[in-house]
N, C-alpha and C positions, 0 to 999 in steps of 0.2 A: 295615639298617632305618633308621638315622639319615640316610643319604644319600637314601633314598626319601622320608623325612619332610621333609628340607630342600628337595628338589625340589618336593614338593607345596605346601609353604608358599610357596616362591618363585613358583610358578605362580599361586597364589591372590592373592598380593600384586601380581603383575604385572597381573592383571585389575583389582584395585583402583586401581593406579597409572594405568591407561589412562583412568579416569574422574576422577582427581584433578587439581586445578589445579596448575600449576607452582609450586613453593615450599611446597606443603602439607606439614605435618608428619606423619610416620608415628607410630603408637602406639609407646610405649616398649617396650623389649625385654621387660620384666616383663609388660606387658599382652599381648604376642604369645605369650609362654610360656604364660600362662594361657588365652588364646583357643584356641591350637592344641594344648594339652596336650602340649607338646614340651619338651625340655631347652633351656637357654640356648645350649649349643653348637650345637644343630641350628638354632635361630633365627638365630644369628650367621652360620652357613654360608649360609643362605638370603639374608640381607641382603648378604653378601659377593658372592654370585652376581649380585644385582641391581645392586650398585655396579660390578662389573666390566663389566656391560652398559651402564653409563652412565645408568641409570634413576633412581638415588638418589644422594645425597651426604651424608656424615656431617660434622657440625660439632661437634667435641669440646666437651663441656660444655654443648651446646645441644640436640642431638638429630639425628634423621635426617629428611631432607626430599626431596620429589620434585624431581629435577633439572629446572631450567628448560630447555626445548628450545632448542638453539642450531642454527639453520638455517644451513648453509654457503651463503653468497651471494657470487658473484664480485664483486670490487671493480670499480667503474666509474670508469675514469680518462679517459673520452672527452672530458671538459671540457678536459683538458690539451692536446688536439690543437688546439683553437681558441686557447688561451692561448699555446702555444709556436710555432705555425706551423711552417714548414719550417726545418731548421737552416741557418745561414749557410754552413757547410762540413760536408762528410761526413768525419768523423774515421775513420782506419783502426782496425781492431779491436785489442784489447790484444795485445801481443807474446807469442809463444809462449815467449819467454825468461823471462817473469815468472810462469809457471804453477807451481803446486805439483805434485809428483809422488809416486806411491806409494812407500812404504818398500821398499827392496830393488831399486828400478829403477836401471839404469846411466844416469846423467844427463849428457848432453853438451850440453844446451840452454842452461844458465844463462849469464848474462853476468858472474857474480861469482866471485871466488876462494873456495875452500873455507876454512872457519874455521881450519884448521891453518896456513894461509898468512898469517894476520893476526897482528899483534903483540899478542896477547891480554893478556899480562902488563902491557905498557906502557899499553894502553887501560884496563884495570881500575884500575890505580894512578892514571892521569890523571883518570878520572871521580871517584874518591874524593877526590882533592885539590881538583878543581874544585867539588865539592859543598860543600866546607868554606869556600870563598872567597867573595868578594863577587859573583863572576859568577853564583852560584846565585840571587841575589836582586835583582840590579841590571839595568836595561835598558841594553844596549850601544848605542853609536852606530849610526846607520842604515847607515853604510858598513862597519861591522865594528870589532872591537877593534883599537886602534892597533898593538899588539904583533903581532897576526896579520897585519895589513896589511903591516907592515914585513917579516915573514918571507917572505911571498909575493913582495914586491918585491925583496928581497935574493936570493931563489932565482933569479928570472929575470935579475936584474942580474949574477949570478955568471957567466952564460954570454954576456953582452953583450960583443962585441969592442971594442977600443980605437977611439975616434973616434965611437962611438954612445952617446948619453946613456941610462943605465939608467933604469928606471921609478922613480918616487917612491912612497912608501907612500900618498900621497894619490890616486894613480891606481888604487888597488885598491878593489874592492867585494866584500865577503864575501857569499857566497850560500848558501842552504840546499840545496846540491847543484847540479851543473852543468846538470841538466835544467831547473831553474828559470831558470838564466841564459840558456839558449837561447831560452826563451819570451820573456824580456824583450828580448833582443837583436833577435830577429826582429820583435817588435812595435815597438820603438823606432827601429830603424835601417832596416827594410824597409817595413813598413806594409801594411795589408790591401789585397789586390788587386795588390800590386807584385811584380816578379820577384825571385827569390832563386836564385843559382847554387849548385849543390850537387854534390859528387863523387858518382859513381854507380859501384858501390854505395856506400852510406853508412849511418851509424848510424840505426837505426829510430826512436830517440827524437828525433833531429833532424827526421826526416820528420814525426813526430807533432806536434812543436812548431811546425813550419812550417804544418801544416794547422790547428792551433789558432789560430795568429796570422792565418790567412786569407791567407797570402802564396802567390804562384804559383811553384812550384819548377821550375827549369830544370836538368835533369841535365847534368853534364859528365863524360864517361867518364874513368876514372882507372885506371892500371895499377900494377904493382909499384913503380914509381919515382915515382908521382904523375901528375897530369894533364898533358897536353901543353900547353905555354904558348901555342902557336898556336891550339889548340882553345879554350882559355880566353878568349883575346882575342876570338875570333870570337863566342863565346857572350855576352860582354859587349856587343859591338857589336849583335848581332842582337836581344838581349832588352831592352837598355837597363837592365840590372841594375846595381846599385852595391854589392852585397854578395855575397861568395863564402864558403860554409861548407865547411871541409875539416878533415881529421885528418892532418897531415903525419907524425906518429910513431905507428906500430903501429896503423894504421887498423882500426876495427871496421866490417866483419867481416873484411877481407882480410889484415890484418897488415902492409900495405905501409908502407914508410918512404921518404919523399922523399930523393933524393940532394941533396948540397949545391948542385949546379948547378941542380937543379929548384927548390929553395927560392928561389934568387936570381932565376931566370927568372919564377916565379910572382909574387914580390914586385915585380919590375919591371913586370909587366903590371898588377897592382893599382894601383901608383903612377901608371902612364901613364893609366889609365882614371879616376883620381880616385875610387877605390873602397875598400871595406873587405874585408879577409880576416878572417873569424871562425875563429880557430885553436882547435880543440878538442883539448887535450892531456890527454885522459882517462887515458892509460896512461903518464904520465910516470914512474911508479915501477916499471914492468914491463919495463924493458930486460933483454935476455938476452945477446945477443952484440953489442949496440951500445948507445949511450947516446942519449937523446933530444936533439935539437937544435932548440929552438923557433924558428920563423920570427920570432916577436915579438922575439927577442933582436937581430935585425938591423934593427929599425925603431924610430925615435924620432919619427916624424911623425904618428903616430896612425892609420896605415893598418891596423894589425893589432889586432884585439880578441881578447885571449888568455883562454882558459878553462882553469883548472887545478883538478882535483878531487882530494880526499883520501878520498872515500867508499869507493872500492873497495880502496884500499891500507891505510887505517887501520882502518875498521870500517864495515860497512853501516848501523850504527845511529848513526854520527856523520856526518850528511849536511852536510858543510862543503866548499865550493869557493870559488874566487875568480875574479873577472873583472878583467883589467887593461886599461883603456882610457884614452886621453888626449884632452883637448879637450872640445868640446861633446858628443861622442858619449857620454862617460862620464856627463855630467849628464842626458842623455835616458834612459839606461839606469837610472841611480839613481832618477829620478823614477818610472819604470815599476816598479821594485822596491818603492818606497814604497807604491804602490797595491796591489801584490801581497801583500807580507808585512811591510812596515814595517821589520823587523830580524830578524836570525838569533839564535837562542838563544845567550845569552852563555855558558851552561854548556857547550854543545857546542863553541863557539869556544875556550873556555879549555882544554877537554880535548884538542881537536885540536892546539892550540899546544903543550901540554905534551908530547904524544907526539912531535911532529916536532922538538922541541928537546932531547930526551933523547939522551945518547950511544948508547943502545941502538937508536935509530931507524936509524942508518946501519949498525949491525951486522945488524939485521933485514933491511934492503934487500939487503945482500950475500948473506945466506943465501937470501933470496927469489929472487934471480937464479939461483942454482944449482938450487933446487927447481923453478923454472919450466922451466929447461933440461932437467932430467931427465924431467919430465912431458911436455914437448913432444916430446922425442926418442922417448919410449916410445909416444906416440900416433901419431907419424909412422911409426915402424916397424910398428906394428899395422895402420895403414891400408894401407901398402904391401904387407903380407903378406896381409891378408884382404879388402881392397877394391881389387884391382888395376885395376878399371875407373875408379876415381876419380882425378882429376888435381889434384895440388897444385902450383899455379903458382909458389908462392914459399914457401920455408922462412922463417917469420916470425922476425925478429931481436928481437922483443919482443911484448908484448901477452899475450892469454889464449886466442887462438883459431886454429884451422886453417880455411881456406876452401877447400872442395873442389868442383871442377866434376865433375858426373856426366854420363854419356853422354846424348846427345840421345835423346829418346823416353822418358826416365825420367818416370814419373808420380809427381811429388814428394809430392802429397797422400797417395796410396796408400802410398808408401814410409814416410812419417811414421807413418801409422796401423799399418802392419804391424810396424814397429820397436817401436812402443809396446806393441802386443799381445804382442811377444816380450820385453818388459822393458827396452827401450832407448829413451830419450827424446832426439830430435834436434831441431834448429832448422832448418826449411826456409828456404832463402835468399830467398824471394820478398819478404819484408818489408823487406829491406835495399835495395831498388831504389825510387827515387823515381818512376820510370816503369815501363814493362814490363821484366821480368827479361831479362837477356841470355842466359839458359840456366838449366838446373836446377843449383842449388847447395845445399850444406848447410854450416852452420857448426858446428864441434865445439869445445867448450871443454876445454882440457887442464889447466885449473886447478881443476877440480871435485873432488868427494870421490872416494875409493876409486880411485886410479890403478891399483891392481892389477887392476881389472876392465876396463881399457882394451882388452887383447887380446880378451877375450870380447865386449865391446861392438862392436868392429870386426868380429869374426867374424859376429855377428848382422846387422849392417848389410850386410855383404857378401853374406850368404845371402839377405836380403830383397831386395837389389838384383838379384841373379841372377833371382829369381822375378819381379821387376818387369819385367825386360827380356825374359823368356822369351816 
């Protein structure tokens, strides 16, 4: 009976509401009890029904009111079309490597190592100490904390052979991550509309930074031992470029490492052309069966602009990197950095310096080398067993990824979707080519979470690939 009564009261009030003005106050509950000869509980149920339908709203201590009608109206941003006009450059879409994935998925797509591969204890202790020091409240110098500049310069200087001058701390510019450095280098040293030589395939973030800077990318094919020196010289001559971007150690995505002979040949070409080599040493801390040998250690004439990042090896939350450049090139880059971000957080710089100067840092790197090797070997074994159609051109001697060539005719977009539907996330290789892809490729990260799922993930990829090619 109470339910019937509350429905009757709600229907009567709804009729009253249809004629009432928005914001009008309803009679009090006591008045409604008297008017409808019903219990307070029955009246409250009727009011709750109307509130659930969005017809009334209760304001505690004030009363119940007719809800103002809120008409959903599509926003009109048409005026921005005239204000913005056409973009100067068409930026590529966000990389698939940066996307979030559902819990439980087998993730091969990321470009970052799993949390258990980071020096967590060192990082937490360093952040605690940094927060108690002056760095937490003081503005650091524009080029970086002098102690951190010295550390970066000393690290590169330690691999500099006799007869070549090592870098000075004053040659170092501390950056909020190497991605930021790429944008400044391309803007300051290449310039909008000018050509930039780039290894192909190459890091998708460098391709994005080049597009943002408005430079014209000229791809240079590169193999397991690096680019052919003759091809590089021809590209310089034909394009008129004066900057070449490359990753000589554990390239992303291929894992390639230049041979010592190739390093010298490329450096000779760069010197002969009066050009710059932008060396991205992003994986310096991820050697497995070899150690990184920076090209910058063999140059003291300012031809090599060296980028060295700590973000992936220390912590993804401590975005600290360094750029080492000599001569006027450094001043141009520093000026661009001042316009971009003025300075890097002193707190993050102090924490990064604390981590890499602790005795436990070298212990961590030795352990990391073994962990990466076991994960790499597990994924390689899984790929060979479950994806026999995939071709691994080179067993990477460092880095975080496998670069697999798939059979011609593979529908890469469909394969990516099918794998995701089956719970495996992969990174299609298209976005690592500055021009047209040279074939269907995928990049698989062996430093991600849950290595025990590598065999199952490879099995799913293999099954989806068979269906793709059927």
